[in-house]
C-alpha positions in Angstrom: 126.4 -65.1 -90.1 127.8 -62.3 -92.2 126.3 -60.7 -95.3 128.4 -60.8 -98.4 127.7 -57.5 -100.2 130.1 -58.1 -103.0 133.7 -56.9 -103.7 132.7 -53.2 -104.4 131.2 -52.8 -101.0 134.0 -54.7 -99.4 136.4 -52.3 -101.0 134.4 -49.3 -99.7 134.4 -50.8 -96.2 138.2 -51.2 -96.3 138.8 -47.7 -97.6 136.5 -46.2 -95.0 138.1 -48.2 -92.2 141.5 -46.9 -93.3 140.3 -43.3 -93.4 138.8 -43.5 -89.9 142.0 -45.0 -88.4 144.0 -42.2 -90.0 141.8 -39.3 -89.3 139.9 -39.9 -86.1 141.4 -38.0 -83.1 142.7 -40.8 -80.7 140.9 -39.4 -77.6 137.5 -39.3 -79.3 136.3 -42.8 -78.5 137.0 -42.3 -74.8 135.1 -39.0 -74.4 131.6 -40.6 -74.4 129.6 -43.7 -75.3 128.6 -42.5 -78.8 126.6 -45.6 -79.5 124.4 -46.1 -76.5 121.2 -48.1 -76.9 118.2 -46.1 -78.4 115.7 -45.4 -75.7 118.2 -45.4 -72.8 117.0 -42.0 -71.7 118.7 -38.7 -71.3 120.6 -39.4 -68.1 123.8 -39.1 -70.2 122.8 -35.8 -71.8 125.2 -33.7 -69.7 128.1 -36.1 -70.4 127.3 -36.0 -74.1 127.2 -32.2 -74.2 130.5 -32.1 -72.4 132.1 -34.5 -74.9 130.8 -32.5 -77.9 132.4 -29.4 -76.4 135.8 -31.1 -76.5 138.3 -29.8 -79.2 138.6 -33.4 -80.5 134.9 -33.4 -81.5 135.3 -30.1 -83.3 138.3 -31.4 -85.1 136.4 -34.6 -86.1 133.4 -32.6 -87.3 135.6 -30.5 -89.5 137.2 -33.6 -91.1 133.8 -35.1 -91.7 132.5 -32.0 -93.3 135.5 -31.8 -95.6 135.0 -35.4 -96.6 131.2 -34.8 -97.1 130.5 -37.4 -94.4 127.9 -35.1 -92.7 124.5 -35.9 -94.3 126.4 -38.4 -96.6 123.2 -39.9 -97.9 122.1 -36.5 -99.4 122.8 -36.1 -103.2 126.2 -34.6 -104.1 124.7 -31.4 -105.4 123.2 -30.7 -102.0 126.5 -31.3 -100.1 126.4 -35.1 -99.4 128.0 -38.0 -101.1 124.9 -39.6 -102.5 125.5 -42.8 -100.6 122.9 -45.5 -101.1 121.4 -47.3 -98.1 124.0 -50.1 -98.2 126.9 -47.8 -98.0 125.2 -45.8 -95.2 124.8 -49.0 -93.3 128.5 -49.9 -93.8 129.5 -46.3 -92.7 127.4 -46.7 -89.5 129.0 -50.1 -88.9 132.5 -48.8 -89.2 131.9 -45.8 -87.1 130.4 -48.0 -84.5 133.3 -50.4 -84.6 135.8 -47.6 -84.2 133.7 -46.0 -81.3 133.5 -42.6 -83.0 130.4 -40.5 -83.6 128.9 -40.0 -87.0 128.1 -36.3 -86.3 124.5 -36.4 -87.3 122.5 -33.2 -87.8 119.5 -34.9 -86.2 116.0 -34.1 -87.5 117.5 -31.6 -90.0 119.4 -34.4 -91.6 116.9 -37.2 -91.5 113.5 -35.5 -91.7 113.5 -31.8 -92.7 116.4 -32.0 -95.2 115.0 -34.9 -97.3 111.6 -33.1 -97.4 113.3 -29.9 -98.7 115.2 -31.9 -101.2 112.0 -33.5 -102.6 109.5 -30.6 -102.3 111.6 -27.4 -102.0 112.3 -25.0 -104.8 115.9 -24.6 -106.0 116.0 -21.3 -104.0 114.8 -23.0 -100.8 117.2 -25.9 -101.3 120.2 -23.5 -101.8 119.2 -21.5 -98.6 118.2 -24.2 -96.1 120.2 -27.3 -96.9 123.8 -25.8 -96.4 122.7 -24.5 -93.0 121.7 -28.0 -91.9 125.0 -29.5 -93.0 127.0 -26.8 -91.2 125.0 -27.2 -88.0 123.9 -23.6 -88.1 120.2 -24.7 -88.2 119.2 -27.3 -85.6 115.6 -28.6 -86.1 112.9 -30.0 -83.9 109.6 -31.3 -85.1 106.2 -29.6 -84.7 103.6 -32.3 -85.7 102.0 -33.6 -82.5 99.3 -31.6 -80.7 97.3 -32.1 -77.5 94.1 -34.1 -77.8 94.9 -35.5 -81.3 97.0 -38.5 -80.6 98.5 -39.7 -83.9 95.9 -38.0 -86.1 98.3 -35.6 -87.9 95.5 -34.4 -90.2 93.5 -33.1 -87.3 96.0 -30.4 -86.3 94.5 -27.1 -85.1 97.6 -24.9 -85.2 96.6 -22.0 -87.5 98.6 -20.4 -90.3 97.2 -17.1 -91.6 98.8 -15.4 -94.7 99.6 -11.8 -94.1 101.2 -10.2 -97.1 104.4 -12.0 -97.8 104.4 -13.7 -94.4 102.5 -16.5 -92.6 101.4 -15.9 -89.0 101.3 -19.1 -86.9 99.4 -19.7 -83.6 98.8 -22.9 -81.7 100.3 -25.5 -79.6 102.6 -28.5 -80.2 103.7 -31.2 -77.8 106.1 -34.1 -77.3 108.9 -32.1 -79.0 112.3 -33.8 -78.8 115.3 -31.6 -78.7 113.4 -28.3 -78.2 116.1 -27.0 -75.8 118.8 -27.3 -78.4 116.8 -26.3 -81.5 116.8 -23.0 -83.2 114.4 -24.1 -86.0 111.2 -26.1 -86.2 109.5 -27.7 -89.1 105.7 -27.9 -88.5 102.4 -28.5 -90.0 99.6 -25.9 -89.6 96.1 -25.4 -91.0 96.1 -22.6 -93.6 92.6 -23.4 -95.1 89.9 -24.4 -92.7 87.2 -24.7 -95.4 88.6 -27.7 -97.2 88.9 -31.4 -96.2 91.3 -31.7 -93.3 94.2 -33.3 -95.3 93.9 -30.6 -98.0 94.1 -27.5 -95.8 97.6 -28.1 -94.3 100.9 -26.3 -95.0 104.5 -27.3 -94.0 106.4 -24.4 -92.6 109.9 -23.8 -91.3 110.0 -21.3 -88.4 112.6 -19.6 -86.3 112.3 -21.4 -83.0 113.9 -18.4 -81.2 111.5 -15.9 -82.7 109.1 -13.7 -80.7 106.0 -15.6 -79.8 107.7 -18.9 -79.4 107.9 -20.4 -75.9 108.4 -24.0 -74.8 108.1 -25.8 -71.5 110.0 -29.0 -70.7 107.9 -32.0 -69.8 109.2 -33.9 -66.8 109.3 -37.7 -67.3 109.1 -40.3 -64.6 112.8 -41.0 -65.1 113.5 -37.5 -63.9 114.7 -36.4 -67.4 113.0 -33.8 -69.6 113.6 -35.1 -73.1 110.4 -33.6 -74.5 108.7 -30.2 -74.4 105.3 -28.6 -75.1 105.5 -25.5 -77.4 103.3 -22.4 -77.6 103.2 -20.4 -80.8 101.6 -17.0 -80.4 101.6 -15.1 -83.7 104.9 -16.4 -84.9 105.8 -14.9 -88.2 107.7 -16.6 -91.0 108.2 -15.5 -94.6 106.2 -17.4 -97.2 109.5 -18.4 -98.6 109.6 -20.9 -95.6 106.5 -22.8 -96.8 107.8 -26.0 -98.3 105.8 -27.5 -101.2 103.4 -24.5 -101.4 100.4 -23.5 -99.4 97.9 -26.4 -98.9 100.4 -29.1 -99.8 101.6 -29.8 -96.3 100.1 -33.3 -96.1 102.2 -34.5 -99.0 105.4 -33.0 -97.6 104.7 -34.4 -94.1 104.3 -37.8 -95.6 107.7 -37.5 -97.1 109.1 -36.5 -93.7 107.5 -39.5 -92.0 108.3 -41.9 -94.7 111.9 -41.0 -95.1 113.9 -44.2 -94.9 116.3 -44.4 -92.0 117.2 -48.0 -92.3 120.9 -47.5 -92.5 121.2 -48.4 -88.8 119.6 -51.7 -89.4 122.9 -53.7 -89.1 124.3 -51.9 -86.0 121.2 -51.3 -83.8 121.7 -54.7 -82.1 125.3 -54.0 -81.1 124.4 -51.5 -78.4 121.7 -53.8 -77.1 124.1 -56.7 -77.1 126.6 -54.8 -75.0 123.8 -53.8 -72.6 122.8 -57.5 -72.3 126.3 -58.5 -71.3 126.4 -55.7 -68.7 123.1 -57.1 -67.3 124.5 -60.6 -67.3 127.5 -59.3 -65.3 125.2 -57.6 -62.9 123.3 -60.9 -62.3 126.7 -62.6 -61.7 127.7 -60.0 -59.3 124.6 -60.4 -57.3 124.9 -64.2 -57.3 121.8 -64.7 -59.4 123.5 -66.2 -62.5 122.6 -69.7 -61.1 118.9 -68.9 -60.6 117.0 -70.9 -63.2 114.4 -68.2 -63.8 117.1 -65.5 -64.2 119.1 -67.7 -66.6 115.9 -68.3 -68.6 115.2 -64.6 -68.8 118.7 -63.8 -69.9 118.6 -66.5 -72.5 115.4 -64.9 -73.9 117.0 -61.5 -73.9 120.1 -62.7 -75.8 117.9 -64.5 -78.3 115.9 -61.3 -79.0 119.1 -59.3 -79.6 120.3 -61.9 -82.1 116.9 -61.7 -83.8 117.5 -58.0 -84.1 120.8 -58.7 -85.8 119.4 -61.1 -88.3 116.4 -58.9 -89.1 118.8 -56.0 -89.8 120.8 -58.2 -92.1 117.7 -59.3 -94.0 116.5 -55.7 -94.4 120.0 -54.7 -95.7 119.9 -57.6 -98.2 116.6 -56.4 -99.5 117.9 -52.9 -99.9 121.0 -54.3 -101.7 118.7 -56.2 -104.0 117.0 -53.0 -105.0 113.7 -53.7 -103.2 111.8 -50.7 -101.8 111.3 -50.7 -98.0 107.9 -51.8 -96.8 106.4 -52.2 -93.3 109.7 -53.6 -92.0 110.4 -50.3 -90.2 107.2 -50.9 -88.1 108.2 -54.5 -87.4 111.7 -53.3 -86.2 110.3 -50.5 -84.1 107.8 -52.7 -82.4 110.4 -55.4 -81.8 113.1 -53.3 -80.2 110.8 -51.1 -78.1 108.9 -54.0 -76.7 112.1 -55.9 -76.1 113.8 -53.0 -74.2 110.8 -52.5 -72.0 110.9 -56.1 -71.0 114.6 -56.0 -70.4 114.1 -53.1 -68.0 111.7 -55.3 -66.1 114.2 -58.2 -66.0 116.9 -55.8 -64.8 114.7 -54.6 -61.9 114.0 -58.2 -60.9 117.7 -58.9 -60.8 118.4 -55.7 -58.8 115.8 -56.8 -56.3 115.2 -54.5 -53.3 118.1 -52.2 -54.4 116.1 -51.3 -57.5 113.5 -49.6 -55.3 116.0 -47.2 -53.8 117.3 -44.2 -55.7 120.9 -43.1 -55.3 121.7 -40.2 -53.1 122.2 -36.8 -54.8 120.5 -33.6 -55.9 117.6 -33.6 -58.3 116.2 -36.9 -59.2 119.1 -39.3 -59.6 118.5 -42.9 -60.7 120.8 -45.9 -61.1 121.7 -47.3 -64.5 119.1 -50.1 -64.4 116.4 -47.8 -63.0 117.1 -45.5 -65.9 116.6 -48.3 -68.4 113.4 -49.5 -66.7 111.8 -46.1 -66.6 113.0 -44.6 -69.9 112.5 -47.8 -72.0 108.7 -47.6 -71.4 108.6 -44.4 -73.5 110.0 -46.4 -76.5 106.6 -48.1 -76.9 104.9 -44.7 -77.3 107.2 -42.3 -79.2 107.7 -42.5 -83.0 104.4 -44.4 -83.2 102.9 -46.4 -80.4 103.1 -50.2 -80.3 99.4 -50.2 -81.1 99.9 -48.1 -84.2 102.8 -50.3 -85.3 100.6 -53.4 -85.0 97.9 -51.7 -87.1 100.4 -50.9 -89.8 101.8 -54.5 -89.8 98.3 -56.0 -89.8 96.8 -53.8 -92.5 99.8 -53.2 -94.8 101.9 -56.4 -94.4 99.3 -59.0 -93.6 96.4 -57.5 -95.6 94.0 -57.7 -92.7 90.8 -55.5 -92.7 91.3 -52.0 -91.3 90.5 -51.6 -87.6 86.8 -50.5 -87.2 86.5 -46.8 -86.3 84.3 -46.0 -83.4 81.5 -43.6 -84.4 80.9 -40.5 -82.3 78.0 -41.0 -80.0 75.2 -38.5 -80.2 75.1 -36.0 -77.3 72.5 -36.7 -74.7 69.7 -34.3 -74.6 
């Protein structure tokens, strides 16, 4: 099944495909697997960094920048092409088909930038947005804190105004990309005397400034994709407060609600390739005739195809001008639970070999051990499976809100 998006989109696809074929350095697809499955872990981080240091990647980045294909969904006046969600999806599909990277600016492109576009002053937009597109500023996110789970409004990191600066102290945790970031967007409490949602501010800080330290968090896969951050009197100009003091909740909701559905039609492709690799592993071990293994692999293939059709449905809704709803929660719950189960199936196929790590320094793991261990994090980060089910139940199905447990009185 293919989705007919009309002649205009077909023409855009054809022109984009021609441009990629003419401009992409020929060695680029072979440098790295640019479209690995989400949640596969950071075992490939070193290989990716090496590939990004190659001259071909720099050449490709320069061509994309010239064509305004870095942050292409941003409005033209802010350096993008103003692409709608359908064209972004087509762009992702064609880059995936060609095996070349899109050169994303990460959280700066998808989270901080859109929030600055919506809530920033013209002066803030002129200062911060070009630095994201150029790659000069690389952002990480400072929302989560110890002991607060997913309750963003309960943050305790403090922001105290001192003249024309804000002084920030506190702790953040589960920070992705801390080791490569030089900027952080965070939420801090600047007014403790008002209701918790009203006393927050959204601030951009220099993540290399005095008072900033971070410590990698070791995961069970041996990787360290996350970090905990300690902010001790970190200073930032009030110019870096986006949306104004006390308006951080509104800005944070823009960050969290930013639509990233352009990958809806390509997400399944990496998982499909991974599935066929697992099928080949089963065949190599002589388990492709085992009825249980065949049943499990058939289930996995079905799930990947459901991802594909779900992505096409979401794209059709966007093309029809419908606003995105809780579909993002459905998709996130689906792929994360699927990938965790696939890791378990892979370990069963590996059998006893799956219990033995490869020889080598550090904490090496095999390909399928990596999938098994790292995929379990997918049901936790970016909103746990439990939270996604709450969103689906309450916002999509209209079920009553989950009862809140009242604090028990202290024993005397």
